C-alpha positions as CSV (number, residue, x, y, z in Angstrom):
1,M,-0.2,-0.1,0.3
2,G,1.5,3.4,-0.9
3,Y,0.7,6.9,-0.7
4,S,-0.3,7.4,-4.7
5,G,-3.6,6.0,-3.5
6,A,-3.9,9.1,-1.3
7,R,-5.1,12.7,-1.5
8,G,-2.4,14.1,-3.7
9,G,-0.3,11.5,-2.8
10,L,1.6,11.2,-6.2
11,D,2.6,14.5,-6.1
12,A,3.8,14.2,-2.3
13,I,6.3,11.2,-3.6
14,L,7.5,13.3,-6.5
15,A,8.6,16.3,-4.1
16,A,9.7,14.1,-1.4
17,E,12.4,12.6,-3.8
18,N,12.9,16.2,-5.5
19,L,14.3,16.9,-1.6
20,V,16.4,14.6,-1.3
21,R,18.3,15.8,-4.6
22,G,17.7,18.7,-3.6
23,A,19.8,18.4,-0.2
24,R,22.5,16.6,-2.1
25,N,22.4,19.3,-4.4
26,D,22.4,22.7,-2.1
27,D,25.5,21.0,-0.1
28,P,28.6,23.5,-1.0
29,A,30.7,20.5,0.0
30,P,31.7,18.0,-2.9
31,W,29.9,15.0,-3.9
32,L,32.1,11.9,-1.9
33,T,33.6,9.8,-4.5
34,T,33.4,6.1,-4.6
35,H,36.7,5.6,-3.7
36,Q,36.6,8.3,-0.7
37,I,33.4,5.9,0.4
38,T,35.6,2.7,-0.1
39,G,39.0,3.6,1.3
40,R,37.9,5.9,4.3
41,M,34.5,4.0,5.2
42,R,35.4,0.7,4.6
43,L,33.9,-1.3,8.1
44,A,30.2,0.6,6.3
45,V,30.9,-1.1,2.7
46,D,31.6,-4.3,4.2
47,R,28.7,-4.5,6.3
48,V,26.8,-3.6,3.5
49,M,28.4,-6.1,1.4
50,G,27.6,-8.8,3.6
51,E,24.2,-7.7,4.7
52,G,23.5,-6.8,0.7
53,S,24.9,-10.3,0.0
54,L,27.2,-9.1,-3.3
55,Y,30.9,-8.7,-2.4
56,D,31.9,-5.4,-4.7
57,E,33.3,-2.9,-2.6
58,A,32.1,0.0,-5.7
59,T,28.6,-1.1,-5.5
60,A,28.5,-0.6,-1.6
61,A,29.8,2.0,-1.5
62,D,27.4,3.6,-4.4
63,A,24.8,2.4,-2.3
64,L,26.0,4.0,1.2
65,R,25.9,7.7,-0.9
66,Q,22.8,7.8,-2.0
67,A,20.9,5.9,0.9
68,E,22.9,9.0,3.1
69,G,24.8,6.5,5.1
70,D,21.8,4.6,5.7
71,I,23.3,0.7,6.0
72,I,19.6,-0.5,5.6
73,E,18.7,1.7,2.9
74,A,22.3,0.4,1.0
75,T,21.3,-3.1,1.7
76,H,18.2,-2.7,0.0
77,L,19.5,-1.0,-2.6
78,V,22.4,-3.9,-3.3
79,R,19.9,-6.8,-2.9
80,A,17.8,-4.9,-5.9
81,H,20.6,-4.5,-7.9
82,Q,21.8,-7.9,-7.3
83,S,18.5,-9.3,-8.3
84,T,18.6,-7.8,-11.5
85,M,22.3,-9.7,-12.3
86,P,22.3,-12.6,-14.5
87,R,24.4,-15.7,-12.9
88,L,26.9,-16.7,-14.8
89,A,28.7,-19.3,-12.7
90,I,28.8,-20.7,-9.5
91,S,32.5,-20.5,-7.3
92,E,34.4,-23.9,-6.7
93,P,34.3,-24.0,-2.6
94,I,37.0,-21.8,-0.9
95,N,39.3,-23.4,1.9
96,P,39.2,-21.0,4.6
97,D,43.3,-22.5,5.5
98,E,44.0,-20.7,2.3
99,M,43.2,-17.4,3.7
100,V,46.3,-14.5,3.9
101,V,45.7,-13.2,7.7
102,L,45.8,-10.1,7.8
103,R,44.9,-10.0,11.0
104,R,44.7,-13.4,13.6
105,V,43.9,-13.3,17.4
106,V,43.8,-16.3,19.5
107,P,42.2,-15.5,22.8
108,A,42.5,-19.2,24.3
109,H,46.0,-19.6,24.3
110,R,49.0,-17.4,24.9
111,T,51.3,-19.0,22.7
112,P,49.5,-20.8,19.8
113,D,51.0,-21.8,16.7
114,G,51.6,-18.9,14.2
115,P,51.5,-15.4,15.1
116,Q,49.5,-13.3,17.1
117,L,48.7,-10.4,14.7
118,L,46.8,-7.0,16.1
119,G,46.0,-6.1,11.8
120,R,44.3,-3.0,11.3
121,T,41.8,-2.2,14.6
122,S,41.3,0.7,16.8
123,D,40.3,-2.4,19.7
124,Y,42.8,-1.8,22.3
125,T,43.2,2.3,21.9
126,G,41.1,4.7,24.3
127,R,37.8,6.0,22.8
128,M,38.5,9.8,22.6
129,L,37.0,11.7,19.9
130,D,39.4,13.4,17.2
131,R,37.2,16.4,16.1
132,D,40.1,17.3,13.5
133,P,41.5,14.6,12.2
134,Q,44.5,15.3,10.2
135,P,46.1,12.7,7.9
136,A,49.9,11.6,8.4
137,A,51.8,9.0,6.4
138,P,51.3,5.3,8.4
139,I,54.1,3.7,10.0
140,V,53.3,0.4,8.8
141,S,50.6,0.0,5.9
142,E,48.1,-3.0,5.4
143,S,49.9,-4.0,1.9
144,A,53.7,-4.5,4.0
145,I,51.7,-6.7,5.8
146,D,50.2,-8.8,2.6
147,D,53.6,-8.6,1.4
148,G,55.4,-11.9,0.6
149,E,58.3,-11.3,2.9
150,R,56.3,-13.1,5.5
151,S,57.0,-16.9,6.4
152,E,54.6,-19.1,4.7
153,Q,53.0,-20.0,9.2
154,D,52.6,-16.5,9.4
155,R,50.7,-15.8,6.0
156,H,48.5,-19.0,6.8
157,P,49.0,-20.4,10.1
158,R,47.7,-23.2,11.5
159,R,44.4,-23.0,13.2
160,F,43.8,-23.7,17.5
161,S,41.1,-25.7,16.4
162,E,43.4,-28.0,15.2
163,W,45.7,-28.6,18.1
164,L,42.5,-29.2,20.1
165,R,41.4,-31.9,18.1
166,E,45.3,-33.3,18.3
167,Q,44.1,-33.5,21.6
168,D,41.0,-35.3,21.2
169,L,39.2,-32.5,22.8
170,L,36.9,-31.6,20.1
171,V,33.2,-33.0,19.3
172,E,33.3,-33.6,15.3
173,H,30.2,-32.4,14.2
174,R,30.0,-33.9,9.9
175,T,27.0,-32.0,8.6
176,D,28.3,-31.8,5.7
177,V,28.6,-35.2,4.3
178,T,26.0,-37.8,2.7
179,A,25.6,-41.4,4.7
180,D,27.9,-42.3,1.4
181,G,30.7,-39.8,2.0
182,E,30.1,-37.8,-0.4
183,Q,30.0,-33.1,-0.1
184,K,26.4,-32.1,0.3
185,R,25.9,-29.1,-1.6
186,P,25.4,-25.8,0.4
187,F,22.0,-24.7,0.7
188,D,21.4,-21.8,-1.8
189,L,19.8,-18.8,0.3
190,S,19.7,-16.9,-2.7
191,R,17.3,-18.8,-4.9
192,H,15.3,-20.8,-2.3
193,P,13.5,-19.6,1.1
194,A,15.0,-21.3,4.3
195,R,12.3,-23.0,6.7
196,P,13.1,-24.7,9.7
197,P,13.9,-27.7,10.0
198,A,16.9,-26.2,7.8
199,P,20.5,-27.7,7.2
200,R,23.5,-26.3,8.9
201,S,24.5,-24.4,5.6
202,A,21.1,-22.7,5.6
203,V,21.3,-21.6,9.1
204,L,25.0,-20.2,8.2
205,A,24.4,-18.4,5.4
206,S,21.0,-16.7,7.1
207,M,23.5,-15.2,9.5
208,A,26.0,-14.5,7.1
209,R,23.5,-12.0,5.7
210,A,21.6,-10.7,8.8
211,E,21.8,-7.4,10.0
212,T,24.4,-7.3,11.9
213,G,22.9,-5.8,15.0
214,S,19.9,-8.0,14.9
215,L,22.3,-10.9,14.5
216,I,24.4,-9.5,17.9
217,G,21.1,-8.8,19.7
218,T,20.3,-12.6,19.2
219,W,23.8,-13.5,20.3
220,Y,23.1,-11.7,23.6
221,R,20.1,-13.0,24.4
222,S,21.4,-16.7,24.1
223,I,24.7,-16.4,26.2
224,R,22.5,-14.8,29.3
225,G,20.7,-17.2,30.5
226,T,16.7,-16.9,32.4
227,E,18.8,-16.5,35.8
228,G,20.5,-13.8,34.5
229,N,24.3,-15.1,34.7
230,F,25.9,-15.4,31.4
231,H,27.1,-18.6,29.3
232,E,31.0,-19.2,29.4
233,V,32.0,-18.1,25.9
234,T,35.7,-18.9,24.8
235,L,37.2,-17.6,21.3
236,G,39.4,-20.3,19.7
237,E,40.5,-17.5,17.1
238,V,39.1,-14.5,15.2
239,R,40.9,-14.0,11.6
240,H,40.1,-11.1,8.8
241,G,42.2,-11.8,5.5
242,R,41.7,-11.9,1.8
243,L,40.4,-15.7,0.1
244,P,40.6,-16.5,-2.8
245,L,37.9,-16.4,-5.4
246,R,37.9,-19.5,-8.2
247,V,35.3,-20.7,-10.6
248,A,35.7,-23.8,-13.3
249,H,36.6,-22.7,-16.5
250,P,33.9,-23.2,-19.1
251,H,36.2,-25.1,-21.9
252,T,38.6,-27.3,-19.8
253,G,37.1,-27.7,-16.8
254,N,39.9,-26.7,-14.7
255,P,39.3,-24.5,-11.5
256,V,40.7,-20.5,-12.8
257,Q,41.6,-17.7,-10.0
258,L,39.4,-14.9,-10.6
259,G,40.6,-12.8,-7.8
260,M,41.0,-12.5,-3.8
261,I,37.6,-11.4,-1.5
262,R,38.4,-9.9,2.2
263,A,36.6,-12.1,4.6
264,S,35.9,-12.3,8.4
265,E,36.2,-15.6,10.2
266,C,35.5,-16.9,14.3
267,E,35.9,-20.6,15.8
268,A,34.2,-20.3,18.9
269,I,34.8,-22.8,21.8
270,E,32.3,-23.6,24.2
271,D,32.4,-26.2,27.2
272,L,30.0,-29.2,27.1
273,D,28.0,-29.7,30.4
274,G,24.5,-31.0,29.1
275,A,22.9,-34.8,30.5
276,D,23.7,-36.0,27.2
277,E,26.8,-34.4,26.0
278,D,30.5,-35.8,26.4
279,R,31.9,-33.6,29.1
280,S,35.2,-34.7,28.3
281,R,35.3,-32.4,25.0
282,F,34.4,-28.6,23.7
283,D,31.8,-27.9,20.8
284,V,33.1,-25.4,18.2
285,G,31.1,-23.2,16.2
286,Y,31.9,-21.1,13.0
287,G,31.4,-17.9,11.4
288,L,32.5,-16.4,8.4
289,C,31.4,-13.3,6.8
290,F,32.3,-10.9,4.2
291,G,34.5,-8.3,4.6
292,H,35.9,-7.2,8.0
293,N,33.0,-7.6,10.4
294,E,34.6,-9.1,13.0
295,R,31.5,-8.7,15.5
296,K,29.4,-10.9,13.1
297,A,31.8,-13.2,12.9
298,I,32.0,-14.1,16.7
299,A,27.9,-14.4,16.8
300,M,27.7,-16.6,14.1
301,A,30.4,-18.6,15.8
302,N,28.2,-18.8,19.2
303,L,25.4,-18.7,17.8
304,D,26.2,-22.2,15.3
305,I,27.1,-23.7,18.7
306,A,24.2,-22.2,20.1
307,Y,21.2,-23.2,18.0
308,R,22.7,-27.0,17.7
309,R,22.7,-27.7,21.2
310,H,19.1,-26.0,22.4
311,G,17.7,-24.7,19.0
312,D,14.9,-26.9,19.2
313,A,14.5,-26.2,22.7
314,N,13.8,-22.5,22.6
315,G,13.0,-21.7,18.8
316,L,16.3,-20.2,18.4
317,E,16.6,-22.4,14.8
318,Q,13.6,-20.4,13.6
319,V,15.0,-16.9,14.8
320,L,18.1,-16.7,13.0
321,L,16.1,-17.7,9.8
322,L,13.1,-15.9,9.9
323,T,14.0,-12.9,12.0
324,T,17.5,-11.6,11.5
325,D,17.1,-10.2,8.3
326,G,17.6,-6.6,8.0
327,L,15.5,-6.1,5.2
328,D,12.8,-8.5,6.3
329,S,12.7,-6.6,9.8
330,C,12.9,-2.8,8.6
331,G,10.6,-3.3,5.8
332,F,8.0,-4.5,8.0
333,L,8.5,-1.3,10.5
334,E,8.8,0.9,7.5
335,H,5.5,0.0,6.1
336,L,3.7,1.2,9.0
337,K,4.6,4.6,7.9
338,L,2.6,4.2,4.5
339,P,-1.4,4.6,4.8
340,H,-3.4,2.5,7.3
341,Y,-6.4,4.8,7.3
342,V,-9.0,2.0,5.4
343,T,-7.8,-0.6,8.1
344,F,-7.7,2.1,11.1
345,R,-11.4,3.4,10.3
346,S,-12.5,-0.2,10.3
347,M,-11.3,-0.6,13.7
348,I,-12.8,2.6,14.8
349,D,-16.0,1.1,13.4
350,R,-15.7,-2.1,15.4
351,K,-15.1,0.2,18.6
352,R,-18.5,2.0,18.1
353,A,-20.5,-1.4,17.3
354,V,-19.1,-3.2,20.2
355,R,-19.8,0.5,22.4
356,G,-23.4,0.6,20.8
357,V,-24.2,-3.0,21.2
358,D,-23.2,-2.7,25.4
359,G,-25.1,0.3,25.3
360,Q,-27.9,-1.5,24.2
361,L,-27.8,-4.1,26.5
362,D,-27.3,-2.2,29.7
363,A,-30.6,-0.5,28.5
364,A,-32.7,-3.4,28.3
365,A,-30.9,-4.7,31.1
366,E,-32.5,-1.6,33.0
367,R,-35.9,-2.1,31.4
368,T,-36.1,-5.2,32.5
369,A,-35.2,-5.7,36.0
370,E,-37.9,-5.6,38.2
371,P,-38.1,-3.1,41.1
372,V,-37.5,-3.7,44.9
373,G,-40.8,-3.9,47.0
374,R,-41.5,-3.1,50.7
375,T,-42.9,-5.0,53.1
376,C,-44.2,-3.5,56.5
């Protein structure tokens, strides 16, 4: 239901759009270029790419500019643009172990295999507002971290979960293979809606393009018990780096690398303490998403464990599949601003009708009531 049906609705829509364009033209500051947005607002660009389910920094930057910084609106623009694009090929499965690590933090171990690489982050600096930032030459650039001078172990460090597996401390979950040992095809969320019960790949795909704030809120509720205490959560490691993207050559069938994509990855560890669980081992959850968005990857990894352990009991799987998508939730919210005068008028009429019936019943009761007599 749109505003075109209201009095003067179409003219009002056109005038509203002109106000947006006019505000852009009236601003004396130059219009932000795509390069400026991708270079200086990279975290917002990465969120739009992940939630828009389209890895293209320039497209995400253009959507952010058009949406005036509104990430949900930019995501909507990217999803709409993605729906018009042809699907030329399906990429080969990505092996996360091939990630060229730009940042790696292992909170669960003091001296893990490979480096603790802080990378590009402000996690450890004070939150002091800089009102007049002056550009300065970087001491170390991100490209210097990614050069060929690093050893192979530093570029592709062994996972902390591999050390736990060697110690026989992990519960194995092989839900990606059939009974015959064949690899299952991952659920394609862009072509088929996911409904519970759904395979693990569908839940992970839903979380990968979920609205980041919604996913974090769901995670926070899942780790905070009804008694008010927090369930113990440990991160095995958090990574950010570049992964190779390959497709099969149309003539030879051999994989061909098209380029590199940036991604964030997390493995979360949870202590098993259930009555039917192996208390001598840990469970590991996994999260992987586009760009540099560690919050989403961490929430994904922890929720991956939570829905496997308790999803059927508390409806978490249904929440992850149906309510964390930003376009679904915000779309329902935004539609409340559209005209609802017809439905609300019917509600008013029902209230008046109920009031009229109640008044008639009260009057009838008064007429039929017998007077109370007196005795001497």
